[in-house]
C-alpha positions, 0 to 999 in steps of 0.5 A, a space after each residue: 854622321 850617325 854613330 856606329 855605336 849603340 847607346 845602351 842607356 836608352 832603348 832602340 825605340 827611344 823609350 827608357 830602358 829596363 832597370 836592374 829590377 825589371 830586366 828580361 830573364 836570362 835563359 841559359 841554353 845547352 849546346 852541341 859539341 862538334 869539331 871542338 866547338 860549342 854551338 847551337 842552331 839559331 832557332 833556339 836563340 830566336 825563339 827565346 828572344 822573341 818570347 822576351 828572354 835573353 838567350 845565352 849559350 852555356 859552353 860545353 864543359 864539365 868544370 863544375 865551378 864554371 857551370 855553377 858560375 854560369 847558372 848563377 847568372 841565368 834564370 832558367 835552363 833549356 836543355 836542347 836537342 842533339 846526339 843520342 844518349 849513351 845507354 850506360 846512363 840508363 843501365 843498357 848497352 848502347 845499340 851498335 849502329 843505331 846510336 850517335 853518341 857524343 860522350 862529352 855531351 852526355 857528361 856535360 848535360 847531366 852535370 849541368 842539369 843536376 846543378 840547375 836542379 840543385 838551384 831550383 831553376 825552371 828547366 825545359 828539355 827539348 827532344 834529347 833534353 827530355 830524354 836527359 831529364 827523364 833518365 836523370 830522375 830515374 826513368 828509362 828510354 827506348 834507344 831505337 823506336 823502329 826496332 824496339 817499340 812494341 807497336 809500329 811507330 809513326 815516322 818520327 823522322 829526322 828527315 821531316 822539315 824542322 819548321 813543319 808539323 808531321 803528326 799530332 799529339 794528345 795533350 792531357 787535360 790536367 797538365 800544365 802543357 794543356 794550360 799553355 797550348 789551350 788545346 787537347 790536340 797539338 801539331 808537332 814536328 817530332 824528329 827522333 828515334 829515342 824517347 821515353 820508355 819508363 817515366 821518371 818518378 815524380 813526372 807525369 805524361 802530358 802528351 802522347 802521339 797516336 802510336 802511344 809514344 810519349 811526347 811530353 812529360 812534366 813535374 809541375 807543380 812540385 818541380 818547374 821542369 818540363 820536357 817535349 819530344 818535338 822541336 818547338 824552337 823551329 816551329 816557333 821561330 821558323 814556322 810561326 806556330 802560336 802554340 809553340 810561341 806560347 810554350 816559350 812565352 810560358 817558360 820565359 815567364 817562369 824564369 822571370 818569376 824565378 828571377 824575382 824570387 832570387 832578387 827578393 832573397 838577395 835583398 831580404 834576410 831569409 831565415 828558416 826558424 827550425 832545423 834539427 840538424 844536430 840530431 844527425 851528429 850521432 853516428 854520422 860523420 857530418 860536415 855542414 861545409 859539405 853536401 850531406 847525403 844524410 840530411 837536408 841542411 848544409 852550407 852548399 844547400 843554403 848557398 844554392 837556395 839563397 837562404 841566409 840563416 837557419 836556427 838549428 836546435 838541440 832536440 831532446 825526446 821527453 824522458 824520465 824526470 828524475 834528478 839524474 835524468 835531468 842532469 843527463 838531459 842538460 848535459 846532452 843538450 850542451 853537448 849537441 850545441 857544443 858540436 854545432 859550435 865546432 862545425 861553425 868554427 871549422 867552416 868559419 869562412 862561410 858561416 858564423 853564429 848569430 845571437 841577433 838579427 843584426 849579427 845575421 845581417 852583418 854575416 850576410 853582408 860579409 857573404 857568410 851564412 848565419 846559424 842561430 841556436 835553439 833548444 827543443 824541449 825544456 826538459 833540458 832545463 831540469 828544475 833549475 832556472 839557472 840553466 836558462 842563463 847557461 843556454 842563453 850564454 851559449 847563444 840559444 835564442 829560443 826554447 821550445 817549452 816541451 816536446 811530445 809529452 808533459 814535462 815539469 814545465 807544461 803540458 804537451 799537445 801529445 800525451 795526457 795532461 798533467 798540469 792543466 797548462 803551465 805548472 807553477 815552475 813553468 810560469 817561473 821559467 817563462 818569466 825568467 826567459 823574458 828577463 834574459 831575452 830568450 824567446 818562448 817557443 810554443 810549438 808542441 805545447 797543449 792549447 792550455 799551455 799556449 793560453 797560459 803562456 800568453 797570459 804570463 809572458 811579457 814578451 811576444 812568443 814564437 811558434 817555431 814550426 807549427 801550421 794551421 789546424 783549419 787546413 789539417 786537423 792535427 793537435 800540433 797545429 794551431 786553431 784559428 782562435 790561437 792564430 788570432 791570439 798570437 797575433 794580438 800578442 805580437 807573436 809569429 807562427 812559422 809554418 812547418 813543412 812536416 807533411 802530416 801537419 799540412 795535409 791529411 791522408 795524402 802526400 803534401 806538396 809545396 802548394 799545401 805549405 803555401 795554402 797554410 801561409 795564405 790561411 794564416 795571413 787571412 786569419 792572423 795578418 801578414 805580420 804574423 807568419 813565417 817559415 820553420 821547415 823542421 828539416 832534418 827532423 821529419 820536415 820536407 815535402 815535394 817541392 820543398 825538401 831541403 834548405 836549397 828548396 825554400 826558394 820554391 815557397 817564394 816562387 809560389 807565393 809570388 805566383 799568388 800575388 805576394 809582393 816584395 814587402 810581404 815576402 820580406 816579412 814572411 821570409 824573416 822580417 816577422 820573426 826578426 820583429 819578435 826576436 828583436 822585441 824579446 831581446 830588447 825587452 830584456 835589456 841586452 844579451 850580455 853572456 855570449 857577445 863577449 866570447 869567441 866561438 872557441 871560448 864558447 866551445 870551451 865553456 860548453 865542454 867544461 860544463 858537459 864534461 864530455 862531447 
């Protein structure tokens, strides 16, 4: 007799099953609440499954931990249709007698969307889902089209059969929706009396009905979020509409791309080489263990974005160059590093300090994040070479030789030249950094300094947050000749996400950052590029504006054809090669490894004499 049980190790057609690396993407679906039940129309499930996704229902709850757990398991989110949205969510009194409001659904949907957006999941909003998206991002809606819309609207009627179109919409030619449908005019089955009034910032209108009612919005390419006012699930699953089937196939493909990005982040050690988070400590009650409204880097964001490690720097602006000023600069840098260590100690369950990539890898295996320490501006060294060992022993893995303005070490890309590159003292600094295993960082350095360092250094160098001058002509960026030179020396250029270094005269986006990565790959090679965001120090662009959004760069690079091996190099492998070489060439890192974080903190306190 034939078994009643399915053998899940083989496909139903007898072919080999999908492996863990190529499974179908999982699509989470929000649900309606009725009679104390979470439920959803079957058309949503069929439309997702027929498009190649695995549909799962996310139960209606406002338990944030439960929703976070559910979202970790999905690769995309569809906010489905249903009841009206309460006017309080967009600053209006709900119209009595015209709205069918379910308070529990509102609280659930808005929380679910926020948590999904924090994790960068692609999102598709359908009917009510579009309205929730628009409101959540700062837009408003018409509560009742028949009574409020400035002209007589079409019969966007709930009485229309769900699988049949009732009117057409005009699709914007430059929209992602137009790429999906391939048509300027699309037949739809809108069934609603609430819709977009003011479009949320960051979104554009991608479809409009003949009466002027907004029928679709999107945030591509900065965010993978789209909303449609009609019900494509019915037209796809019940009406057989090719255009609506294409919409679901597109969304499932976006989820599949995001699933690939997540797998790469899970398998690779991902590192952001430059964050200025200690800058925020002055005057702010900062705890990196909590989501920080004043900054872009904290542990919740790192976990959300699957970012394993960051290098946070003690930044010093260039100041007076006297014995007293140099001493104060050294003490200030030590104090900033000391405060960062206290943050790590307070959150030791979730993070640890790393001085090598092997340690960062160990922390990842333990389920913790890693923080490297850096020093931005050799001004903090004063004119005492012994300070290099001081900072090395506190765990500093690289020192940016200068900032904006010349110091005693070298000339900067900003301000007048003083030394013609490296000073004689600067050459001694480079040699001592090589000896002690501290990487030389050439971001902010003048071209003359850049080439002098390549001549002087016995170890490869890093540009911790620099971009390509060929794409954005800024003195802080590197010319193609510099890119070739740093590659020939074995170094790495970490693309900076500061908008002014990515695009001139306009707001930069995540696509500009990927353009710079592409360019450096073409000029210097895939082994010489990475990511150094400059978050909390001015960095941040549309689509990549925090530690949780670095994964969006991964998505866009995958879209351009980069594979897992290449992504592993860009996301941290290239920087690791350089840092390992710097440290191994020096022999060993002997100052910090024997000290606990508590002992390191006491060491810093004793030196500085103050916080």
